[in-house]
C-alpha positions as CSV (number, residue, x, y, z in Angstrom):
1,M,0.2,-23.1,-91.3
2,N,-0.4,-26.9,-90.6
3,T,-3.9,-27.7,-92.4
4,Q,-3.2,-31.4,-91.5
5,N,-6.4,-32.7,-89.3
6,P,-4.9,-32.7,-85.3
7,A,-7.5,-34.6,-83.8
8,T,-5.9,-37.6,-86.2
9,K,-2.4,-37.4,-84.8
10,R,-3.0,-39.8,-81.4
11,S,-4.9,-41.9,-79.6
12,K,-7.3,-41.4,-77.1
13,R,-5.4,-42.6,-74.4
14,H,-2.2,-40.6,-75.7
15,L,-4.4,-37.9,-75.7
16,E,-5.8,-38.4,-72.4
17,I,-2.5,-39.1,-70.6
18,I,-1.9,-35.0,-72.8
19,D,-4.6,-33.7,-70.9
20,V,-4.3,-35.5,-67.3
21,S,-0.2,-33.6,-67.6
22,A,-0.8,-30.5,-68.3
23,E,-3.1,-30.1,-65.4
24,L,0.0,-31.0,-63.4
25,F,1.7,-28.9,-64.9
26,L,-0.8,-26.1,-64.4
27,K,-1.2,-26.9,-61.0
28,R,2.6,-27.8,-59.7
29,G,4.9,-26.2,-62.7
30,F,6.3,-28.5,-65.6
31,N,9.9,-28.6,-63.7
32,A,7.9,-30.0,-60.9
33,V,6.0,-32.4,-61.8
34,G,8.3,-36.2,-62.4
35,V,7.8,-38.8,-64.5
36,A,6.5,-41.3,-61.2
37,E,3.6,-38.8,-60.9
38,I,2.6,-38.4,-64.4
39,C,2.4,-42.8,-64.2
40,D,0.2,-42.4,-61.2
41,A,-2.0,-39.9,-62.6
42,V,-2.8,-41.8,-66.1
43,G,-2.4,-45.4,-64.2
44,L,0.6,-46.7,-66.2
45,G,4.0,-47.8,-65.6
46,R,7.1,-45.5,-66.3
47,G,7.8,-48.0,-69.9
48,A,4.1,-47.9,-71.2
49,L,3.8,-43.8,-70.7
50,Y,6.9,-44.1,-72.4
51,H,5.8,-45.9,-75.2
52,Y,2.9,-42.6,-75.8
53,I,5.1,-39.7,-74.7
54,G,8.6,-41.0,-75.7
55,S,9.9,-38.2,-73.1
56,K,8.6,-35.1,-70.5
57,D,10.0,-32.9,-72.7
58,Q,7.6,-34.2,-75.8
59,L,4.6,-33.7,-73.3
60,L,5.4,-30.1,-73.2
61,L,5.6,-30.0,-77.3
62,D,2.4,-31.9,-77.1
63,I,0.1,-30.1,-74.8
64,Q,1.5,-27.4,-77.2
65,E,0.4,-28.9,-80.1
66,R,-3.3,-29.7,-78.4
67,V,-3.1,-25.2,-78.7
68,L,-1.7,-24.8,-81.8
69,G,-2.8,-27.6,-83.7
70,P,-6.4,-26.8,-83.7
71,I,-5.7,-22.9,-84.2
72,D,-3.3,-23.7,-87.6
73,W,-6.2,-25.7,-88.8
74,F,-9.2,-23.0,-88.2
75,V,-7.0,-20.5,-89.0
76,D,-6.4,-22.1,-92.4
77,E,-10.3,-22.4,-93.1
78,I,-11.5,-19.2,-92.3
79,L,-8.3,-17.7,-95.1
80,K,-9.8,-20.4,-97.5
81,L,-13.7,-18.6,-97.0
82,N,-12.6,-15.5,-98.0
83,K,-15.3,-13.8,-96.9
84,G,-12.8,-10.2,-96.1
85,P,-11.1,-9.1,-93.5
86,L,-13.6,-8.3,-91.0
87,V,-15.1,-11.5,-91.1
88,G,-11.6,-13.1,-90.8
89,L,-10.9,-11.1,-87.8
90,R,-14.2,-12.4,-86.7
91,L,-13.6,-16.1,-86.6
92,V,-10.1,-15.8,-85.9
93,S,-11.6,-14.2,-82.6
94,H,-14.0,-16.9,-81.9
95,V,-11.5,-19.9,-82.3
96,L,-8.9,-18.2,-80.4
97,L,-11.2,-17.8,-77.4
98,E,-13.0,-21.3,-77.9
99,I,-9.8,-23.1,-77.7
100,T,-8.6,-20.9,-74.8
101,T,-11.7,-21.5,-73.0
102,Q,-12.0,-25.4,-73.1
103,R,-8.4,-26.4,-73.3
104,L,-7.5,-23.4,-70.0
105,A,-4.8,-25.4,-68.3
106,H,-3.1,-26.2,-71.6
107,V,-3.3,-22.7,-72.5
108,W,-1.3,-21.8,-69.2
109,V,1.1,-24.2,-70.3
110,Y,1.7,-23.1,-73.5
111,Q,2.3,-19.3,-72.2
112,H,4.5,-20.2,-69.6
113,D,6.7,-22.8,-70.0
114,Y,7.5,-22.6,-74.0
115,R,10.7,-21.0,-72.1
116,I,11.7,-24.6,-71.6
117,L,11.9,-25.5,-74.9
118,D,15.4,-24.5,-77.1
119,G,17.1,-25.3,-79.9
120,D,15.1,-26.3,-83.1
121,D,11.6,-27.0,-81.0
122,R,11.6,-23.4,-79.6
123,V,12.4,-22.0,-83.3
124,R,9.3,-23.8,-84.5
125,F,7.5,-22.8,-81.8
126,V,7.9,-19.2,-81.9
127,E,7.6,-19.4,-85.7
128,R,4.2,-20.7,-85.6
129,R,3.1,-18.6,-83.4
130,A,4.2,-15.5,-85.2
131,S,2.4,-16.7,-88.9
132,I,-1.1,-16.3,-86.7
133,E,-0.2,-12.9,-85.4
134,M,0.8,-12.7,-89.0
135,V,-1.9,-13.3,-90.0
136,V,-4.1,-11.1,-87.7
137,R,-1.7,-7.9,-89.1
138,D,-2.3,-9.0,-92.7
139,L,-6.0,-9.4,-92.2
140,I,-6.1,-5.4,-90.0
141,A,-3.5,-4.3,-92.9
142,N,-6.7,-5.6,-95.3
143,A,-9.5,-4.0,-93.8
144,M,-7.3,-0.8,-93.7
145,A,-6.5,-0.6,-97.5
146,E,-10.3,-1.4,-98.2
147,G,-11.5,1.4,-96.2
148,S,-13.4,-0.2,-93.1
149,F,-11.1,0.7,-90.9
150,N,-9.5,3.9,-90.2
151,A,-5.6,4.4,-90.8
152,G,-3.2,2.9,-88.6
153,N,-0.5,1.1,-87.5
154,A,-1.5,-3.0,-88.4
155,Q,1.2,-4.0,-86.4
156,L,0.3,-2.1,-83.3
157,R,-3.5,-3.1,-84.2
158,A,-2.3,-6.7,-84.1
159,L,-0.7,-6.1,-80.5
160,E,-3.7,-4.8,-79.2
161,F,-6.1,-7.7,-80.5
162,F,-3.5,-10.1,-79.0
163,N,-3.9,-8.3,-75.8
164,H,-7.6,-8.8,-76.3
165,H,-7.7,-11.8,-76.1
166,N,-4.5,-13.8,-74.8
167,Y,-5.4,-13.4,-71.3
168,T,-8.3,-14.7,-71.1
169,Y,-7.3,-17.9,-70.1
170,Q,-5.9,-16.2,-66.4
171,W,-9.3,-14.9,-65.2
172,F,-11.8,-17.2,-67.2
173,Q,-14.3,-19.5,-65.1
174,P,-16.1,-22.1,-67.4
175,G,-20.0,-22.0,-66.6
176,G,-19.6,-18.1,-65.2
177,E,-20.8,-15.2,-66.3
178,W,-19.4,-14.8,-70.4
179,S,-19.1,-17.8,-72.5
180,A,-16.3,-18.0,-75.2
181,A,-19.1,-16.4,-77.9
182,E,-20.1,-13.8,-76.1
183,L,-16.7,-12.9,-75.0
184,S,-15.4,-13.2,-78.8
185,A,-18.8,-10.3,-79.7
186,I,-17.9,-8.6,-77.2
187,Y,-14.0,-8.1,-77.6
188,S,-14.4,-7.9,-81.7
189,R,-17.2,-4.9,-82.1
190,T,-14.6,-2.8,-79.4
191,L,-11.9,-4.1,-81.4
192,M,-13.7,-3.3,-84.3
193,T,-15.4,0.1,-83.9
194,G,-12.0,1.4,-82.1
195,F,-10.3,0.8,-85.2
196,G,-12.8,3.3,-87.3
197,C,-15.9,0.0,-88.3
198,A,-19.1,1.6,-89.0
199,E,-22.0,-0.2,-87.0
200,G,-23.5,-1.3,-89.8
201,D,-20.4,-2.8,-91.5
202,F,-20.0,-4.6,-87.7
203,E,-23.4,-5.9,-87.8
204,Q,-23.4,-7.0,-91.1
205,C,-19.9,-8.8,-90.1
206,E,-21.5,-10.2,-87.6
207,A,-24.4,-12.2,-89.2
208,I,-22.4,-13.4,-91.7
209,S,-20.0,-14.5,-89.1
210,R,-22.0,-15.9,-86.9
211,A,-23.6,-18.5,-89.6
212,E,-20.3,-19.3,-90.6
213,I,-19.6,-20.2,-86.7
214,E,-22.8,-22.0,-87.1
215,R,-21.7,-23.8,-89.8
216,L,-18.3,-24.7,-88.6
217,E,-19.4,-25.7,-85.1
218,P,-20.0,-29.5,-86.0
219,R,-15.7,-29.7,-87.1
220,F,-15.3,-27.5,-84.3
221,A,-16.8,-30.0,-81.8
222,M,-14.5,-32.7,-82.9
223,E,-11.3,-30.9,-83.6
224,V,-11.6,-29.5,-79.6
225,G,-14.6,-30.6,-78.1
């Protein structure tokens, strides 16, 4: 996974262009948005725009990086904590939902328009997404091995985990009934107890996880806020 701080890779203006483009692609689709429309939206001429983005296709990669970069970084940090598989799953859930709800347009493009990629770009995208899925599968397998979860199929349970999380972008409303933190707590309880986690073990996991979330919050605000 990528351990470099994703926030240091691009200038503030470049990030603004990426974010505005994500909103345009959300509303009309990647193929329907032309470079001239992006120029108008960000207040730049074509030459100045290309100075930042290189190409329209590169914008698609940059939008995906705004999703995958922070996920990669935080998942690496979570694994380094070595707090056990239950806490690991709980924290991965929190990170996925915080990034999803703060970058809804980017996630929509990430989920739908990755099919436009071809060649090495598509291969790298699929590999990076698979590496995150593998982390969750391995955490679930470790939880089963230590007896925190009942015996079962780790791959199927990983799919259940992602099915809970991956479609939140389709209905989530900022400022609505639930925050990302609340959803993560609800999803995690539903999944973990469904996998056989004892209530007391989950409560202990939740207490540790909330402390780690609070500790990581300043860094999260810098990376994603």
